[in-house]
C-alpha positions in Angstrom: 0.9 -10.5 -41.6 -1.1 -9.5 -38.4 0.5 -7.1 -35.9 0.8 -9.9 -33.4 2.2 -13.1 -35.0 -0.3 -16.0 -34.5 0.8 -18.9 -32.5 1.8 -21.6 -35.1 -0.8 -24.4 -35.5 1.6 -27.1 -34.2 2.4 -24.9 -31.1 -1.2 -24.7 -30.0 -2.4 -27.0 -27.2 -4.4 -30.1 -28.2 -7.4 -28.4 -26.6 -7.0 -25.2 -28.5 -6.6 -27.0 -31.9 -9.6 -29.2 -31.0 -11.8 -26.2 -30.2 -10.8 -24.5 -33.5 -11.3 -27.6 -35.6 -14.7 -28.3 -34.0 -15.7 -24.6 -34.7 -14.5 -25.0 -38.3 -16.6 -28.1 -38.8 -19.8 -26.5 -37.5 -19.2 -23.2 -39.4 -18.6 -21.2 -36.2 -15.2 -20.3 -37.5 -14.3 -19.6 -41.1 -10.6 -19.1 -40.2 -8.5 -19.8 -37.2 -6.0 -16.9 -37.6 -7.7 -14.5 -35.1 -8.1 -17.4 -32.6 -4.4 -18.3 -32.9 -3.6 -14.7 -31.8 -6.2 -14.7 -29.0 -4.7 -18.0 -27.8 -1.8 -16.1 -26.3 -4.1 -15.2 -23.4 -5.3 -18.8 -22.8 -3.9 -19.6 -19.4 -4.6 -21.7 -16.3 -2.5 -19.9 -13.7 -3.5 -16.8 -11.9 -0.7 -14.4 -11.0 0.1 -14.2 -7.3 -0.9 -10.5 -7.1 -3.8 -8.4 -6.0 -6.9 -9.7 -7.9 -9.9 -7.6 -9.1 -13.3 -8.9 -8.0 -14.7 -8.7 -11.5 -11.6 -10.3 -13.1 -10.2 -12.8 -10.7 -8.4 -14.9 -13.3 -6.9 -12.0 -15.2 -3.2 -11.6 -15.9 -3.5 -7.8 -15.5 -3.4 -6.5 -11.9 -6.4 -5.2 -10.0 -5.5 -1.5 -10.0 -4.9 -1.4 -13.7 -8.2 -3.2 -14.4 -10.1 -0.8 -12.1 -8.6 2.3 -13.8 -9.7 0.8 -17.2 -13.2 -0.1 -15.9 -13.8 3.4 -14.6 -12.4 5.1 -17.7 -14.5 2.9 -19.9 -17.5 3.9 -17.8 -16.6 7.6 -18.3 -16.3 7.1 -22.1 -19.5 5.1 -22.3 -21.5 7.4 -20.0 -22.2 4.5 -17.6 -23.0 6.4 -14.3 -23.0 3.3 -12.0 -19.6 2.3 -13.2 -18.1 5.8 -13.1 -19.2 6.2 -9.5 -18.3 2.8 -8.0 -14.8 1.8 -6.7 -13.9 -1.8 -6.6 -10.3 -1.5 -5.6 -9.0 0.4 -2.6 -6.0 2.0 -4.4 -8.2 4.2 -6.5 -8.6 7.7 -5.2 -10.9 10.5 -6.4 -7.8 12.2 -7.8 -7.1 9.1 -9.9 -10.6 9.2 -11.3 -10.8 12.9 -11.9 -7.7 12.8 -14.1 -8.4 9.7 -16.1 -9.5 11.9 -19.0 -5.8 12.9 -19.5 -3.6 10.1 -18.3 -0.5 11.8 -19.6 -1.0 14.5 -17.0 -0.9 12.0 -14.1 2.8 11.5 -13.1 1.9 8.9 -10.5 0.5 6.5 -13.2 2.9 3.8 -14.1 4.0 3.3 -17.8 1.7 0.3 -18.0 -1.3 2.2 -16.6 -0.7 5.2 -18.9 -0.3 3.1 -22.0 -3.3 0.9 -21.2 -5.5 4.0 -20.7 -4.3 5.5 -24.0 -5.1 2.2 -25.7 -8.6 2.1 -24.2 -9.2 5.7 -25.3 -8.1 4.9 -28.8 -10.1 1.7 -29.0 -13.2 3.6 -27.8 -12.9 6.7 -29.8 -10.7 6.1 -32.9 -9.7 2.4 -33.3 -8.5 3.1 -36.8 -5.6 5.1 -35.4 -4.2 2.1 -33.5 -1.2 1.2 -35.5 2.2 -0.6 -35.4 3.6 2.0 -33.0 0.7 1.5 -30.6 1.5 -2.2 -30.4 5.3 -1.5 -30.1 4.7 0.8 -27.2 2.4 -1.8 -25.5 5.0 -4.5 -26.0 7.6 -2.4 -24.2 5.7 -2.9 -20.9 3.2 -5.8 -21.5 3.6 -9.4 -22.5 1.8 -10.6 -25.6 -0.7 -12.4 -23.4 -1.3 -9.3 -21.4 -1.8 -7.2 -24.6 -4.5 -9.8 -25.8 -6.2 -9.6 -22.4 -6.0 -5.8 -22.5 -7.6 -5.7 -25.9 -10.4 -8.2 -25.2 -11.2 -6.7 -21.8 -11.3 -3.1 -23.1 -13.5 -4.2 -26.0 -15.9 -5.9 -23.7 -15.9 -3.0 -21.2 -16.5 -0.4 -23.9 -19.5 -2.3 -25.4 -21.0 -3.1 -21.9 -20.7 0.5 -20.6 -22.3 1.9 -23.8 -25.2 -0.6 -23.5 -25.7 0.1 -19.8 -25.8 3.9 -20.5 -28.6 3.3 -23.0 -30.6 1.5 -20.2 -30.5 4.7 -18.2 -30.3 2.7 -14.9 -30.3 5.8 -12.7 -33.1 7.5 -14.6 -36.3 8.8 -13.0 -38.8 8.0 -15.7 -41.2 5.1 -15.8 -39.6 2.0 -17.5 -40.2 1.6 -21.2 -40.3 -2.1 -20.7 -42.0 -3.2 -17.5 -41.2 -6.3 -15.4 -42.7 -9.5 -16.7 -41.5 -12.8 -15.1 -42.6 -14.7 -18.3 -39.9 -12.8 -20.2 -36.9 -14.2 -18.2 -34.6 -16.5 -20.1 -36.9 -17.2 -23.1 -36.9 -16.4 -26.8 -39.7 -14.6 -28.7 -40.8 -17.8 -30.3 -41.0 -19.6 -26.9 -43.0 -16.8 -25.4 -45.4 -16.6 -28.4 -46.2 -20.3 -29.0 -49.4 -20.4 -30.9 -52.3 -22.0 -29.0 -54.6 -24.3 -30.9 
């Protein structure tokens, strides 16, 4: 059984079941089990707390998301993200010590555990085990754990990709600007002329 029990099929909303059934019919989904787990984070309400500008509909608070965003930037080598601050509560001291969250007594339990999770997901996801999820469940709801995981996963991949683009580099671009390349496929751009 998965580490997080899937929402039973009959407990999913009509919209969730419909989306999963439609995906199964088109071949987009070969099984619904992962989607039944991810469905915990499907919500319409936004908590009445401080919101992060990049994640306005998130269940997680803005400070936590900003700590995760910056740490993910550090792990992925994304210089623009490491250097920018999108929430006023983040100090240079916070950022300097993100490499060792256990050494920051001012971090909350939620912040420390979320940062530990992000580090494991980015560097050794095979070590994430039952105890990891038990520790998260002590301070996060299941919906928050799902959002934490999907958000960290997206951040890690995006920051690594941006690093490969070398956005602050001083060399000439490898691929130069071409307005014909915006929003098109290779086949669309290379239509044979008769």
